[in-house]
Each structure stands twice: as C-alpha cells, then as structure tokens.
C-alpha positions as CSV (number, residue, x, y, z in Angstrom):
1,M,27.7,102.2,96.4
2,H,24.1,103.2,97.4
3,I,21.2,100.8,97.1
4,R,19.6,103.4,94.7
5,D,22.4,103.1,92.2
6,V,22.4,99.4,92.6
7,L,18.8,99.2,91.5
8,S,19.3,101.6,88.8
9,R,21.8,99.2,87.3
10,Q,19.7,96.3,87.4
11,R,21.7,94.3,90.1
12,A,19.7,94.2,92.9
13,A,17.8,91.1,92.1
14,A,21.3,89.4,92.5
15,L,21.8,90.8,96.0
16,P,20.7,89.0,99.2
17,L,17.7,90.7,100.8
18,G,19.9,91.2,103.9
19,L,22.6,93.1,102.0
20,A,20.3,95.3,100.2
21,L,18.6,96.5,103.5
22,L,21.9,97.0,105.2
23,L,22.8,99.0,101.8
24,A,19.5,101.1,102.0
25,A,20.1,101.7,105.5
26,A,23.4,103.5,105.0
27,G,21.8,106.6,103.8
28,P,22.7,108.6,100.6
29,A,25.4,107.8,98.5
30,P,28.5,109.6,99.4
31,A,29.5,112.6,97.0
32,Q,32.3,111.4,94.5
33,E,36.0,112.5,96.0
34,K,37.2,115.5,94.2
35,K,40.1,115.2,91.9
36,T,43.3,116.7,92.7
37,P,44.6,119.6,90.2
38,V,47.2,116.8,89.2
39,E,44.5,114.2,88.6
40,V,42.5,117.0,86.7
41,L,45.8,117.7,84.6
42,E,46.6,114.1,83.8
43,Q,43.0,113.5,82.8
44,A,43.0,116.6,80.6
45,L,46.3,115.4,78.8
46,D,44.7,112.1,78.1
47,L,41.5,114.1,76.7
48,N,41.1,112.9,72.8
49,R,44.6,111.4,72.8
50,G,45.2,110.0,69.5
51,S,42.8,112.0,67.7
52,S,43.9,114.5,64.6
53,E,40.7,116.2,64.6
54,K,41.3,119.9,65.0
55,A,38.3,120.2,67.1
56,D,39.8,117.5,69.5
57,L,43.1,118.8,69.9
58,D,41.7,122.4,70.6
59,A,39.3,121.0,73.2
60,R,42.5,119.1,74.5
61,R,44.8,122.2,74.6
62,K,41.8,124.3,76.6
63,A,41.7,121.6,79.0
64,V,45.4,121.3,79.5
65,E,45.7,125.1,79.9
66,K,42.9,125.3,82.4
67,A,44.2,122.5,84.6
68,A,47.8,123.7,84.5
69,D,46.5,127.2,85.4
70,D,44.5,125.7,88.4
71,I,47.9,124.1,89.8
72,R,49.1,126.6,92.8
73,T,51.3,124.6,95.3
74,F,54.9,123.6,94.7
75,G,54.2,119.9,95.2
76,Q,51.3,119.9,92.8
77,A,53.6,121.8,90.2
78,A,56.2,119.3,90.9
79,Q,54.2,116.3,90.0
80,G,52.1,118.3,87.1
81,L,55.6,119.0,85.6
82,L,56.4,115.2,85.4
83,A,52.8,114.1,84.6
84,F,53.3,111.0,82.1
85,R,50.9,112.3,79.6
86,W,52.8,115.4,78.2
87,S,53.1,114.8,74.5
88,D,55.5,115.8,71.8
89,E,54.0,114.5,69.1
90,E,53.7,116.5,65.8
91,G,50.3,118.5,65.7
92,S,49.6,118.2,69.4
93,N,52.8,120.0,71.1
94,L,51.8,121.1,74.4
95,D,55.5,122.3,75.2
96,D,54.7,125.9,75.6
97,V,51.7,125.0,78.2
98,R,54.3,123.1,80.0
99,Q,57.1,125.7,80.0
100,R,54.4,128.4,81.6
101,L,54.0,125.9,84.5
102,L,57.7,125.6,84.7
103,K,58.2,129.3,84.9
104,R,55.9,129.8,87.6
105,F,57.4,127.0,89.6
106,L,60.9,128.7,89.0
107,A,59.6,131.9,90.2
108,G,58.0,130.4,93.1
109,I,61.5,128.9,93.9
110,D,63.0,132.1,93.8
111,N,60.6,134.0,95.7
112,V,60.6,131.5,98.6
113,L,64.5,131.2,98.5
114,A,64.7,135.1,98.9
115,S,62.0,135.0,101.9
116,G,62.5,135.5,105.6
117,D,61.0,132.0,106.2
118,T,63.6,129.7,107.2
119,G,61.7,126.7,107.0
120,A,60.4,127.4,103.8
121,R,63.7,127.9,102.2
122,A,65.0,124.8,103.5
123,A,61.8,122.9,102.2
124,V,61.8,124.4,98.6
125,A,65.5,123.5,98.3
126,T,64.7,119.7,99.3
127,L,61.9,119.9,97.0
128,V,63.7,121.0,94.1
129,G,66.5,118.5,94.6
130,E,64.2,115.6,94.5
131,F,62.4,117.0,91.7
132,A,65.6,117.2,89.7
133,V,66.5,113.5,90.7
134,T,62.9,112.5,89.4
135,T,62.9,114.3,86.1
136,R,66.3,112.4,85.3
137,G,64.8,109.1,86.3
138,G,61.3,109.4,84.5
139,T,60.4,108.5,81.1
140,G,59.4,111.9,79.6
141,G,61.8,111.8,76.7
142,R,62.0,115.0,75.1
143,A,59.3,116.7,77.3
144,N,61.6,115.7,80.5
145,A,64.7,117.1,78.8
146,L,63.0,120.6,78.3
147,V,62.4,120.6,82.2
148,Q,66.0,119.9,82.7
149,L,67.1,123.0,80.9
150,S,66.1,124.8,83.8
151,F,68.4,123.1,86.1
152,V,71.3,125.6,85.5
153,D,68.8,128.5,86.7
154,I,68.0,126.0,89.7
155,A,71.6,125.5,90.5
156,R,72.4,128.9,90.5
157,M,69.6,129.8,93.2
158,L,70.6,126.9,95.3
159,S,74.3,127.9,95.1
160,A,73.7,131.3,96.5
161,R,71.8,129.8,99.4
162,A,74.5,127.2,100.0
163,A,77.3,129.6,99.9
164,K,76.0,132.5,102.1
165,D,72.2,131.7,103.7
166,A,72.0,133.1,107.3
167,S,70.5,129.7,108.1
168,P,72.8,126.4,108.4
169,R,69.7,124.3,108.0
170,V,69.1,126.2,104.5
171,R,72.5,125.8,103.7
172,E,72.5,122.1,104.2
173,A,69.5,121.7,102.6
174,A,70.8,123.5,99.6
175,A,74.0,121.9,99.4
176,R,72.6,118.4,99.1
177,A,70.1,119.5,96.6
178,L,73.0,120.8,94.4
179,G,74.3,117.3,94.3
180,K,71.2,116.0,92.8
181,V,70.4,119.0,90.3
182,R,73.8,118.2,88.9
183,A,73.8,121.3,86.4
184,A,76.5,124.1,86.0
185,P,79.5,122.4,87.0
186,D,81.3,125.5,87.9
187,V,78.5,127.0,89.7
188,T,77.8,124.0,91.8
189,A,81.5,123.3,92.5
190,T,82.2,126.9,93.7
191,A,79.3,126.7,96.2
192,L,80.5,123.5,97.9
193,E,84.1,124.5,97.7
194,A,83.0,127.6,99.5
195,I,81.3,125.6,102.2
196,L,84.1,123.1,102.7
197,K,86.8,125.8,102.8
198,D,84.4,127.8,105.8
199,R,85.9,125.9,108.7
200,T,83.4,127.9,110.9
201,A,80.4,126.2,109.1
202,P,78.6,123.9,111.0
203,A,79.6,120.2,110.7
204,D,76.4,119.3,109.2
205,V,76.7,121.7,106.7
206,R,80.1,120.6,105.5
207,R,79.1,117.1,105.7
208,A,76.5,118.0,103.3
209,A,78.5,119.5,100.9
210,A,81.1,116.7,100.9
211,E,78.3,114.1,100.6
212,A,76.9,116.4,97.6
213,L,80.2,115.7,95.8
214,I,79.5,112.0,95.8
215,V,75.8,112.4,94.4
216,L,77.3,114.7,91.5
217,I,79.2,111.6,90.0
218,H,76.7,108.7,91.2
219,P,73.3,110.2,90.9
220,A,70.0,108.7,92.7
221,T,67.4,107.7,89.9
222,G,64.0,106.2,89.7
223,T,60.5,107.5,90.6
224,D,57.4,106.2,91.9
225,R,53.8,107.7,92.1
226,T,53.6,108.3,95.8
227,G,57.3,109.9,96.3
228,L,60.3,111.1,94.2
229,V,63.0,108.8,94.9
230,K,62.6,105.0,94.3
231,Q,65.9,103.6,94.2
232,S,69.8,104.3,93.9
233,S,72.0,103.8,90.9
234,T,75.8,104.0,90.3
235,T,75.4,104.4,86.5
236,T,77.5,107.3,85.5
237,Q,77.0,109.1,82.0
238,D,80.3,109.9,80.1
239,S,79.6,113.3,80.3
240,D,79.1,113.3,84.1
241,V,82.8,112.2,84.2
242,A,84.2,114.6,81.9
243,D,82.1,117.5,83.0
244,F,81.8,117.2,86.7
245,G,85.0,115.2,87.7
246,K,87.6,117.6,87.7
247,E,85.4,120.1,89.5
248,I,84.4,117.3,92.2
249,V,88.1,116.5,92.6
250,H,88.9,119.9,92.9
251,A,86.3,120.7,95.6
252,A,86.8,117.3,97.4
253,A,90.4,117.8,98.0
254,L,89.5,120.9,100.5
255,G,87.7,118.5,102.4
256,L,90.6,116.0,103.0
257,D,92.1,118.0,106.0
258,D,88.6,118.9,107.8
259,P,88.6,118.4,111.3
260,D,85.2,116.3,111.0
261,P,86.3,112.6,110.0
262,Q,82.8,112.2,108.3
263,V,83.7,115.2,106.0
264,R,87.0,113.6,105.2
265,R,85.4,110.2,104.6
266,S,83.1,111.6,102.3
267,S,85.7,113.8,100.5
268,I,88.0,110.9,99.7
269,T,84.9,108.8,98.7
270,A,84.1,111.3,96.0
271,I,87.5,111.3,94.7
272,E,87.4,107.5,94.6
273,Q,84.1,107.5,92.9
274,V,85.5,109.9,90.4
275,A,88.6,107.8,89.6
276,S,86.4,104.6,89.3
277,A,84.1,106.4,86.8
278,L,87.1,107.3,84.7
279,T,88.5,103.8,84.8
280,N,85.2,102.3,83.6
281,Y,84.8,105.0,81.1
282,L,88.4,104.3,79.7
283,R,87.7,100.7,79.8
284,V,84.7,100.7,77.8
285,S,86.2,103.4,75.1
286,A,89.2,101.2,74.9
287,G,90.2,100.6,71.3
288,G,87.8,103.0,69.8
289,G,89.4,106.3,71.1
290,L,87.7,108.8,73.3
291,G,85.0,110.7,71.7
292,E,85.6,109.1,68.2
293,G,83.4,110.4,65.5
294,R,81.9,113.3,67.6
295,A,82.2,116.7,67.1
296,E,83.1,117.2,70.6
297,A,85.9,114.9,70.5
298,K,88.8,117.3,71.1
299,L,86.8,119.1,74.0
300,E,86.1,115.8,75.7
301,E,90.0,115.1,75.5
302,K,90.9,118.4,76.9
303,K,88.3,117.9,79.8
304,L,89.7,114.4,80.7
305,D,93.2,115.6,80.4
306,A,92.2,118.3,83.0
307,L,90.5,115.6,85.1
308,V,93.5,113.1,85.2
309,S,95.9,116.1,86.1
310,E,93.3,116.9,89.1
311,L,93.3,113.3,90.2
312,W,97.1,113.1,90.1
313,G,97.1,116.3,92.1
314,A,95.2,114.8,95.0
315,V,97.7,112.1,95.3
316,P,99.9,114.0,98.1
317,A,96.8,114.9,100.2
318,L,95.7,111.0,99.9
319,T,99.0,109.8,100.9
320,Q,98.8,111.9,104.1
321,A,95.2,110.6,104.9
322,L,96.9,107.1,105.2
323,G,98.0,108.1,108.5
324,D,94.7,109.5,109.7
325,D,93.6,109.2,113.4
326,S,90.3,107.5,111.9
327,P,90.8,103.6,110.5
328,A,88.0,104.6,108.2
329,V,89.8,107.6,106.7
330,R,93.0,105.3,106.3
331,L,90.9,102.7,104.7
332,L,89.1,105.1,102.2
333,A,92.6,106.8,101.5
334,A,94.2,103.2,100.6
335,R,91.0,102.4,98.5
336,S,91.2,105.7,96.6
337,L,95.0,105.3,95.8
338,E,94.5,101.9,94.5
339,E,91.3,103.4,92.0
340,L,93.8,106.2,91.1
341,G,96.3,103.6,90.1
342,E,94.0,101.7,87.9
343,S,92.5,104.9,86.2
344,R,95.9,106.2,85.5
345,Q,97.2,102.9,83.9
346,R,94.1,102.8,81.8
347,W,94.8,106.3,81.1
348,Q,98.3,105.6,79.6
349,L,97.1,102.6,77.8
350,R,94.2,104.3,76.0
351,A,96.2,104.9,72.8
352,A,99.4,103.3,71.5
353,P,102.6,104.4,73.1
354,G,103.7,107.9,71.9
355,T,100.5,108.8,70.0
356,R,99.7,111.1,72.5
357,P,101.7,113.0,75.4
358,E,100.3,112.4,78.9
359,P,98.6,115.4,80.6
360,K,100.7,117.2,83.4
361,P,99.1,118.0,86.7
362,S,97.9,121.4,87.2
363,D,100.6,123.9,87.2
364,K,101.8,124.4,90.6
365,R,98.4,124.4,92.0
366,T,98.7,125.3,95.6
367,R,96.2,123.9,98.0
368,L,96.0,124.2,101.8
369,G,96.1,120.7,103.5
370,A,96.9,119.5,106.7
371,A,100.5,120.6,106.3
372,G,100.1,123.2,103.8
373,L,100.8,120.6,101.2
374,V,101.9,122.0,97.6
375,L,100.1,119.5,95.2
376,V,102.0,118.6,92.1
377,A,104.9,120.3,91.1
378,A,107.9,118.0,91.4
379,E,107.7,116.8,87.9
380,E,109.7,119.8,86.7
381,A,112.8,118.6,88.5
382,A,114.4,115.5,87.0
383,D,114.5,114.2,83.3
384,E,112.8,110.9,83.9
385,D,110.1,112.7,86.2
386,A,109.5,115.2,83.4
387,V,108.8,112.2,81.2
388,Q,106.7,110.8,83.8
389,P,104.7,113.7,85.7
390,G,103.7,113.1,89.1
391,R,106.1,110.3,90.0
392,P,107.4,111.6,92.9
393,A,103.8,112.0,94.4
394,L,103.4,108.2,93.2
395,V,106.7,107.2,95.4
396,A,105.6,109.0,98.3
397,A,101.9,107.2,97.9
398,I,104.0,103.9,97.9
399,D,106.0,104.6,100.9
400,G,102.8,105.7,102.8
401,L,101.1,102.4,101.8
402,I,104.1,100.3,102.8
403,A,103.5,101.8,106.1
404,R,100.0,100.8,106.4
405,L,101.0,97.2,105.8
406,G,101.5,97.2,109.4
407,D,98.2,98.7,110.6
408,A,96.0,97.1,113.4
409,D,93.1,97.2,111.2
410,V,93.2,94.0,108.5
411,K,91.0,95.7,106.0
412,I,93.4,98.7,106.3
413,R,96.4,96.1,105.4
414,L,94.5,94.2,102.7
415,A,93.4,97.6,101.1
416,A,97.1,98.9,101.1
417,V,98.5,95.8,99.3
418,D,95.6,96.2,96.8
419,A,96.5,99.7,96.2
420,L,100.3,98.8,95.7
421,E,99.2,96.1,93.2
422,A,97.5,98.6,91.2
423,I,100.3,101.2,91.4
424,T,103.1,99.2,90.8
425,T,102.2,96.2,88.5
426,K,101.0,95.7,85.1
427,V,97.5,95.9,83.7
428,S,98.7,95.2,80.4
429,E,101.9,94.1,78.8
430,P,103.2,97.7,77.5
431,G,105.3,97.9,80.7
432,A,103.2,99.9,83.4
433,Q,106.2,99.3,85.9
434,K,108.0,102.4,84.3
435,E,105.6,104.5,86.3
436,V,107.8,104.2,89.4
437,T,111.5,104.0,90.1
438,Q,113.2,100.6,90.6
439,E,114.1,101.9,94.2
440,A,110.2,102.1,94.8
441,L,109.6,98.7,93.5
442,L,112.3,97.2,95.5
443,R,110.7,98.5,98.9
444,T,107.7,97.3,97.7
445,G,108.8,93.7,97.1
446,K,110.5,93.6,100.3
447,A,107.3,95.0,102.3
448,L,105.0,92.7,100.6
449,T,107.3,89.7,101.3
450,R,107.0,90.5,104.8
451,S,103.4,90.5,104.5
452,L,103.5,86.7,103.2
453,G,103.9,86.0,107.0
454,D,100.6,87.9,108.0
455,N,98.1,86.7,110.3
456,N,95.3,86.9,107.7
457,R,94.9,84.8,104.8
458,F,93.3,87.4,102.5
459,V,96.5,89.7,103.1
460,R,99.0,86.6,102.4
461,W,96.9,85.8,99.4
462,S,96.9,89.3,98.0
463,A,100.5,89.8,98.8
464,A,101.4,86.5,97.0
465,R,99.6,87.6,93.9
466,T,101.2,90.9,94.0
467,L,104.6,89.6,94.0
468,G,103.9,87.3,91.2
469,K,102.8,90.3,89.0
470,L,105.8,92.4,90.2
471,G,108.0,89.5,89.0
472,A,111.6,88.5,90.1
473,L,113.1,91.7,91.5
474,E,117.0,91.5,92.2
475,G,117.4,92.0,95.8
476,V,114.1,90.6,96.4
477,K,113.4,87.4,94.7
478,G,115.4,85.4,97.0
479,G,113.3,86.2,100.2
480,A,110.1,86.3,98.1
481,V,110.7,82.7,96.6
482,A,111.4,81.6,100.0
483,G,108.0,83.1,101.6
484,L,106.1,81.7,98.8
485,V,107.4,78.2,99.4
486,R,106.4,78.5,103.1
487,L,102.8,79.4,101.4
488,L,102.6,76.0,99.6
489,S,101.8,74.5,102.8
490,D,99.5,77.3,104.2
491,S,96.3,76.0,105.8
492,D,94.2,77.9,103.0
493,Q,93.9,76.3,99.6
494,G,93.4,79.7,97.9
495,V,96.8,80.9,99.3
496,R,98.6,77.8,98.4
497,E,97.4,78.1,94.7
498,T,98.4,81.8,94.6
499,A,101.7,81.3,95.8
500,A,102.3,78.5,93.1
501,V,101.1,80.6,90.5
502,A,103.3,83.4,91.7
503,L,106.3,80.9,91.8
504,E,105.3,80.0,88.0
505,R,105.8,84.0,86.8
506,Y,109.3,83.6,88.7
507,G,110.3,81.0,86.3
508,A,114.1,80.0,86.4
509,D,114.5,82.1,89.4
510,A,112.3,80.0,91.3
511,A,114.5,76.9,91.3
512,G,114.7,77.1,95.0
513,A,111.0,76.1,95.1
514,V,111.7,72.8,93.1
515,P,111.5,70.6,96.3
516,A,108.4,72.2,97.9
517,L,106.6,72.0,94.3
518,S,107.4,68.5,93.7
519,R,105.8,67.8,96.8
520,A,103.0,69.8,96.2
521,V,102.6,67.8,92.6
522,N,100.9,64.9,94.6
523,E,99.4,66.6,97.5
524,G,96.1,68.3,98.4
525,D,93.8,70.0,95.9
526,A,93.9,69.4,92.3
527,D,94.0,73.2,91.3
528,V,97.0,73.8,93.8
529,R,98.6,70.5,92.0
530,Q,98.1,72.0,88.6
531,A,99.5,75.3,89.7
532,A,102.6,73.5,91.2
533,I,103.1,71.4,87.7
534,R,102.9,74.6,85.6
535,A,105.3,76.3,88.0
536,L,107.9,73.5,87.4
537,V,107.7,73.8,83.7
538,A,108.4,77.6,84.1
539,V,111.4,76.8,86.2
540,G,112.7,74.8,83.2
541,K,116.1,72.8,83.3
542,S,116.5,73.3,87.0
543,A,113.0,71.4,87.8
544,A,114.9,67.9,86.8
545,P,114.3,66.7,90.5
546,A,110.8,66.9,89.9
547,V,110.7,64.3,87.2
548,P,109.6,61.3,89.7
549,A,107.0,63.3,91.2
550,L,105.6,64.0,87.6
551,A,105.8,60.5,86.9
552,Q,103.9,59.5,89.9
553,A,101.2,62.0,88.9
554,L,100.7,60.1,85.5
555,G,98.9,57.5,87.4
556,D,96.4,59.9,89.0
557,P,92.6,59.3,88.9
558,Q,92.1,62.9,87.8
559,V,92.7,63.2,84.0
560,R,93.5,66.8,84.3
561,I,96.4,66.0,86.6
562,R,97.6,63.2,84.4
563,R,97.4,65.5,81.5
564,A,99.2,68.6,82.9
565,A,102.0,65.7,84.2
566,A,102.4,64.5,80.7
567,E,102.5,67.8,79.2
568,A,105.0,68.9,81.7
569,L,107.3,66.0,80.9
570,S,107.2,66.7,77.5
571,K,108.1,70.1,78.0
572,L,110.9,69.9,80.5
573,A,114.4,70.3,79.3
574,A,115.5,67.6,82.1
575,D,116.1,64.0,81.3
576,V,112.8,62.1,81.8
577,Q,114.4,58.3,81.8
578,G,113.4,58.0,85.3
579,A,109.7,58.6,84.0
580,S,110.1,56.3,81.0
581,E,108.0,53.3,82.5
582,A,105.2,55.7,83.9
583,L,105.2,57.3,80.2
584,Q,104.7,54.0,78.6
585,K,102.0,53.4,80.7
586,A,100.4,56.5,79.8
587,L,100.7,55.6,76.0
588,N,97.3,53.5,76.8
589,D,95.6,56.3,78.8
590,P,92.0,56.6,78.0
591,D,92.4,60.2,77.4
592,P,94.0,61.3,73.8
593,D,96.0,64.4,75.3
594,V,97.6,62.2,77.8
595,R,98.6,60.0,75.2
596,R,99.9,62.7,72.9
597,F,101.8,64.5,75.5
598,A,103.3,60.7,76.7
599,S,104.4,60.2,73.0
600,D,106.0,63.6,72.8
601,A,107.8,63.2,76.3
602,L,109.4,59.8,75.2
603,L,110.1,60.9,71.7
604,K,111.4,64.5,72.3
605,D,115.2,63.6,72.1
606,R,114.6,61.4,68.8
607,L,115.3,63.6,65.8
608,L,114.1,63.1,62.4
609,P,116.7,62.0,60.0
610,G,118.4,64.4,57.6
C-alpha cells in the first residue's frame, strides 16, 4: 500500500518514521490487478444476492449476462460453467444465461475436434474429460445437473474422434475422456470396442480404451479451485451398475487376448470392478428387492439380468487368462473369477428360491478370443445344465484355478484358493454348492488338501478355511482330516485355529483328529484351544478319549477355557466319570457359567422321576 493511502486512512501516525519513508520511496501505488472473466462472473453472480427487489434482480441479471458474454477461452468457459454462485432459486433463475454459455462451449468443442490441429484436438478432449469429472464432483445441485445433460452430446463428439481420428494422440485423449464423461453407454462402449478390436491401433491407444472402461464404473470425483480433479473415489451409483455394467464387460472381453499385457490387465480389472459393483449393489439391496417401489424397477431388473449374463459369458476367456504368460494377468484373472463367484451367488440369493428364473447367458454370442472361444452356449446340453446355465464354463474355471494352485507366484496361488472358495462354497444356507457338479467339488477338495502343505502360511490358512466350508466330501474327507491334523501343530497360530475350526465343521467325520485335538486343548494360544474344544464337541460320541484333557482344562487360569471345557463335558455324549473329580471342584468356580455347565455335566445322566 502506498504511503498516501496510509495517510488517507489515518494510519500514518501508527507507523515508525523509517517505514513511512520507505513506503513513500516506493513510488506510486500499483494499479489494482485486473480481475479475470471468471472472477467477474462470480462477482456478478454474488451481486445483490438474497434481494427480492426487481431492480436488484435486473441489475444482477445484466451483470451476469455481460460477464458470461465476455468469457472467450475454453478454460474460462469450463470454470465459468461451474462457478459456485449459479442460482436456481425462484425469482432469480439464471439457467438460460448459463445454457447460452454452455452452448458456446459445446460449439467450440465441436469446432476444435473437427479442426486440423492435432494438439488442439487432444487438448480439448482432455479438457472436457476433466470438466465432466468436476461437474459430477461439484456442489451445484440442479444447476450442475443441467450441465450434465450435455454429456451425451460430448460423448458422441469424443466417440467419433476415439474411433477414427487420424492422430493416435487424439484417439488416446478421446478414449480417456470418454471414461470420465460417462454418458451414452452404447455410444461410449461402441467407440471403446472399436479401439480394442483394432489391433493395428498403437498400444497407447488400446491401453487408454481399456483404462477408460475401469473409470466408467469407478469414476474420479472431487474438485478444487486450482485444478479440475482433487481426489479419486470408488463409490459407484446403482444406475452405473445397471446402465454401464453390461457394456463395460462386453467391451473389456475384447481386450482379454490383446497382445499387450497392460491392455489385458486393464480389461480384466474392468470386469472385476463391474462384478464387485454388482456384488455390493446386491448386498445393499438384499431383502428389499431390486428397484422396489420405483417405476423403473422392471427395466432395472432387465438390465441386471443382461449384466449377469454378460459376466457369465466372460468366464471362459477369464479361465484362459489363468494361463497367461504375465503373472499379473494370471493374478487378476483369479481375482476376477473370485468376484464373479461372489456376485453370482449374491444374484441367486437375492430372492426366495423359485420365485424368479435365473437369467441365461447371452444366446450363443461368439467372440474372438485367443483361441476363438465361443462364449456361453453349453447350457443347452444337459438337463442339469439347463437348470444351472453356465455350469460347464464354471467347471472349466474350477479346473483352471486348480492348476494355478501350483503357480510359482504365491499371490496367484492364494488368489486361486480364494476364487475356488467363492465359486464352490456357500455364502448362505440355501445350498450354493448346487452350482457345480459333485465331481468338480471332489477335484477341488483334493487339490485344496494338497495345498494344506503349501510353504506359505496364508495359502495353508485359506485352503484350510475353504475345506472347512466345503465340508466332508466322500473320497476327500480322509486326506483332508489328516492334513488339517498336521496343521494343528503349524508354526502359525492363525493356521492352527483355522484348522481346528475346519475340523469342527467336519463333525463326526473328524473322529480321526481326536488325539490331536485333545493335545491342543491344553497347549498354546487360547483361541486355538477354544476352537479345539468346540471341534471335539462337534465330533460327538467318538470324542470320549478327550475327556481327561477337558477335565484338565477345568483348572485353567483363563475363565473362557474353563467355561468351554465345562460346556463341552456337559454336551458330550461320552461318559464323563473320568472328569468327575474335576467337575466337582468346578462347582465352586468363581464363574457362574462354569458352575452351571459343571452341574449339567454331573447331572446329565440323572433323569427326573415319572
């Protein structure tokens, strides 16, 4: 501030003489920095805000109109359209002014995309992509919704450039922008499919198309004042799943056998993300019905039917990707099959059995894959397969995952176990094991039994958990029980506990584990000991040799162990005479539950008269 201004505001007396002289020597005060057109627009939007006087409203409108007309550049137009103060309040509606600016913006985009300037075409494609992200992430309410109506037009402009522009740079920029604009699913998907089909297109262009498919289902959101994108979010709207899911999967399937591993990875990731979004949607909507109470319910159901069919149609190609040369692709393929298994089971459990037929895969849709795969068709063959569409593809996926249990990469082995769990085991009681043939389950059980000896503790843990969920399978249970018994002495506490929990699920079929479970009752971590006690209860009558070990546990310093042991003795059908003395001592235990269970154990053979 110049010294004359200081004096005029009567503050000179408060300044030291030296500072006042320095200010005076600085020369005349600089002219105030000129406001940008966007700042002028924001200032106009704030003019007379809150006033209901006609004169004030007219003045505000004129100022906004002039400020909007003064905007000339693309960057200014993008910022101006998203200015915070656009109002949609009754009596001060300025939507028409904003729409005029929007029309100019769109016309400018169209002109540049049709021009011969490669750099400008790529730049404007990038700009509108970020503009779309910001529009959705902003706080403009209905006003921003009006801008979003233009996205269909923008998507059509970009699609033309992405599919056939002479410049690879422009095609790449347009493809990435399409993922961010997220409008006109059929138009967008057609353009991205055209790129993924075109193996003569540069790898960067195909990569951009595959990555755009991921953004379509998991858009970036958030804005700040200096840039268009602030942060990323994986929140997906229900409508995104229904509207975009099928198109994304259909396009992504074309990239599963692309010569570029990055394209294959992104394509698989897109399919996995769609399956994950569907799983989350079905989980949230469980119990209330999809689209219940909404006029578009039937349409949404139809879209989701088509999505599930499309996902199921991708299973053979994903199974083939399990043998990809790239470890990253193999890993993603296994994870995708896991997510597909979970979403499929959620889909089947969304309503009471028999109330609604499961959608069939797309009718004999053929896609060119690495081996010219014919996706989805085998369901017409056998009676059971007609009831369970896609079962042949699922069985093939199981065998592919079993093969990956021997992969050199531990992450892939672990992902294969997790996928097998998702496909073959239950997520709820209504018997999801009907999904696969008994023969496939037996092959799975035998393979997982071998994985109990894996050198990685996480693989051993996951294999034990899955075997527990599968339950005792004829032809497998003997080897599985023996393997789980070995894990009761594993170096990892989590593996030991999981093995005990799995043996509990085997019930009487785990009788061969009683000696090992008896030893585990009084050794090591309390969680493992509790799990071992529960497993002995599940074994039942054959657990009689464990009575001395349970009697010893009645004197344990940890109350939860004493309580579990007393409860086990009260439930076991075996003779507990060998524990009589310990049970009588337990009648004086400080814990009331221990005392009650001890009483039950001592009196369980005493019947009431009459």
